[in-house]
C-alpha positions as CSV (number, residue, x, y, z in Angstrom):
1,M,-38.9,-2.0,-3.1
2,K,-40.9,-2.4,0.6
3,L,-41.1,-5.9,0.5
4,F,-37.3,-6.7,0.3
5,F,-36.9,-3.9,2.9
6,Y,-39.0,-6.2,5.8
7,Y,-37.6,-9.6,4.3
8,G,-33.9,-8.9,3.6
9,K,-32.4,-11.8,2.2
10,D,-34.5,-14.2,4.1
11,W,-35.2,-15.6,0.2
12,K,-37.5,-18.3,1.4
13,A,-40.0,-15.8,3.5
14,F,-39.6,-12.9,0.5
15,A,-40.8,-15.2,-2.5
16,S,-43.6,-16.1,0.2
17,A,-44.2,-12.3,0.1
18,I,-44.1,-12.4,-4.0
19,V,-46.8,-14.8,-4.0
20,N,-48.4,-12.9,-1.5
21,Y,-48.6,-9.4,-3.5
22,T,-48.9,-10.8,-6.7
23,E,-51.9,-12.4,-6.3
24,K,-53.2,-10.0,-4.5
25,Y,-51.6,-6.6,-6.6
26,E,-49.5,-7.0,-9.5
27,D,-50.7,-5.6,-12.3
28,T,-51.5,-9.1,-14.4
29,A,-50.5,-6.7,-17.5
30,N,-47.2,-6.3,-16.9
31,L,-46.2,-9.9,-18.1
32,A,-42.3,-9.4,-17.6
33,T,-42.9,-8.6,-14.1
34,I,-45.0,-11.5,-13.5
35,N,-42.9,-13.6,-15.1
36,T,-40.4,-12.3,-12.9
37,N,-41.7,-13.3,-10.1
38,A,-42.5,-16.7,-11.5
39,N,-38.9,-17.1,-12.2
40,F,-38.0,-15.9,-8.1
41,V,-40.6,-18.2,-6.8
42,L,-38.9,-21.1,-8.9
43,E,-35.8,-20.6,-7.5
44,Y,-36.3,-20.0,-3.7
45,S,-39.8,-21.5,-2.5
46,A,-40.5,-25.6,-2.5
47,N,-43.5,-25.0,-0.6
48,K,-46.5,-26.7,-3.3
49,E,-49.1,-24.3,-3.4
50,E,-46.5,-21.4,-3.4
51,L,-44.8,-23.2,-6.9
52,A,-48.7,-24.0,-7.8
53,K,-49.7,-20.4,-7.7
54,A,-46.6,-19.5,-9.7
55,L,-46.8,-22.0,-12.4
56,A,-50.6,-20.8,-12.6
57,W,-49.0,-17.2,-14.0
58,S,-46.9,-18.7,-15.6
59,K,-49.0,-20.6,-18.1
60,K,-51.2,-17.4,-19.0
61,L,-48.2,-16.2,-19.8
62,V,-47.6,-19.2,-22.0
63,E,-50.9,-18.9,-23.3
64,K,-50.8,-14.9,-23.9
65,E,-47.2,-15.0,-26.3
66,S,-47.0,-18.5,-26.6
67,D,-43.5,-18.1,-28.8
68,N,-41.7,-16.0,-25.9
69,A,-38.8,-18.7,-25.2
70,D,-38.4,-17.4,-21.5
71,Y,-42.1,-17.5,-20.4
72,K,-41.8,-21.2,-22.1
73,K,-38.8,-22.0,-20.2
74,T,-40.3,-20.9,-16.4
75,Y,-43.1,-22.6,-17.7
76,E,-41.7,-26.2,-18.0
77,A,-39.1,-25.5,-14.8
78,L,-42.2,-25.1,-12.8
79,K,-44.2,-27.7,-13.7
80,E,-40.4,-30.0,-13.3
81,K,-40.6,-28.5,-9.4
82,L,-44.0,-29.6,-8.9
């Protein structure tokens, strides 16, 4: 992934890049990747705007697959962090 090359292990900056990339380019039909990105933002970002975007992605995942426990877990954790 090119983003990792540019940001290395600066996880805060990388989380910001993930948000921008996901918002502009990520395939929203790839639910597992969207959830991975949301979890990354959850873990490494304290920025309320970034967390709110990840929460919105997560909410859509739960709406699409309401039986998926991983998606629900991410959604609830993001709500708590905000």
